[in-house]
C-alpha positions as CSV (number, residue, x, y, z in Angstrom):
1,M,104.3,74.6,107.8
2,G,101.4,75.8,110.1
3,Q,99.0,73.9,112.2
4,Y,95.5,73.8,111.6
5,I,92.6,72.6,113.9
6,I,89.6,71.1,112.3
7,S,86.9,71.4,114.3
8,Y,83.6,68.9,114.1
9,L,80.3,71.0,114.2
10,G,76.8,69.3,114.2
11,G,76.2,65.9,112.1
12,N,73.8,63.3,112.2
13,Q,74.3,60.1,114.3
14,P,74.3,57.1,112.0
15,S,70.8,55.4,112.7
16,T,72.1,51.6,112.9
17,P,75.3,50.0,114.6
18,E,76.3,48.8,111.2
19,E,76.0,52.4,109.5
20,G,78.3,53.5,112.4
21,K,80.8,50.8,111.7
22,Q,80.8,51.9,107.9
23,H,81.4,55.8,108.7
24,F,83.9,54.8,111.2
25,A,85.6,52.8,108.6
26,K,85.7,56.1,106.1
27,Y,86.7,58.2,108.8
28,K,89.9,55.8,109.5
29,E,91.0,55.3,105.9
30,W,90.6,59.5,105.7
31,L,92.8,60.1,108.8
32,S,95.2,57.0,107.4
33,S,95.5,59.0,104.2
34,L,96.7,62.1,105.6
35,G,99.7,60.3,107.1
36,D,102.2,62.6,109.1
37,S,100.4,65.6,108.1
38,V,97.9,64.2,111.3
39,V,99.2,66.0,114.8
40,S,96.3,64.8,116.7
41,P,93.4,62.9,115.1
42,A,89.9,62.0,115.9
43,N,89.4,63.9,119.8
44,P,85.8,63.5,120.4
45,F,84.1,65.4,123.4
46,K,82.1,63.7,126.2
47,N,80.3,65.0,128.9
48,T,80.9,68.6,128.2
49,T,80.3,71.3,131.0
50,V,79.8,74.8,130.9
51,V,81.7,77.2,133.2
52,S,80.0,81.1,132.8
53,S,82.0,83.9,133.9
54,D,79.8,83.8,137.1
55,G,81.2,81.0,138.2
56,T,77.7,79.1,137.5
57,V,78.3,75.4,136.1
58,T,76.0,74.0,133.9
59,T,76.2,70.5,132.3
60,G,75.9,70.4,128.1
61,S,77.4,72.3,125.3
62,Q,76.4,75.8,124.6
63,T,77.6,74.9,120.8
64,T,77.2,71.9,118.5
65,M,81.2,71.4,118.5
66,S,81.6,67.6,119.2
67,G,85.5,67.0,118.7
68,Y,88.5,68.5,116.6
69,T,91.6,67.0,114.6
70,I,94.7,68.9,114.3
71,I,96.8,68.7,111.1
72,T,100.2,70.5,109.6
73,A,99.7,72.1,105.9
74,E,101.7,74.3,104.0
75,S,98.7,76.7,104.1
76,M,95.2,77.2,104.8
77,D,93.8,76.5,101.4
78,K,96.1,73.1,101.9
79,A,93.9,72.8,105.1
80,L,91.0,73.2,103.5
81,E,91.6,70.9,100.9
82,V,91.9,68.4,103.5
83,A,88.6,69.0,105.3
84,R,87.2,69.0,102.2
85,A,87.4,65.3,102.0
86,C,86.5,64.5,105.8
87,P,84.0,61.7,106.0
88,F,82.1,64.1,108.5
89,L,80.7,65.8,106.0
90,D,78.6,62.9,104.5
91,I,77.1,62.5,108.1
92,G,75.4,66.7,108.0
93,G,78.4,67.7,109.8
94,S,80.0,71.1,109.2
95,L,83.9,72.0,109.9
96,E,85.6,74.8,111.0
97,V,88.8,75.4,109.9
98,S,91.5,77.6,111.5
99,E,95.0,78.4,112.1
100,L,96.9,77.7,115.7
101,V,98.8,80.3,116.7
102,Q,102.0,79.3,118.4
103,M,102.2,81.4,121.7
104,S,105.6,81.6,124.0
105,V,105.0,81.3,127.8
């Protein structure tokens, strides 16, 4: 079993609070359906700051990544199957799925 990170890219903000509640309910249902395969659910980003190689610090992200979820899956194909069912796609976002490499220190 490998671990996979599903990165959330782009997406449109809900236009009303009710739309936001409906989307969040779908998202919670999707996470719940994954059961024990969820290692780290729903990790949104906030207040992003970038540190450049020259030490310069700027406020705001250089990417459209807004958060991530980590799951376990038998293969990349299974991880992609999970990602295809994610309601983040319903709001115009895209998902990047990567296998995590366990490194020893």
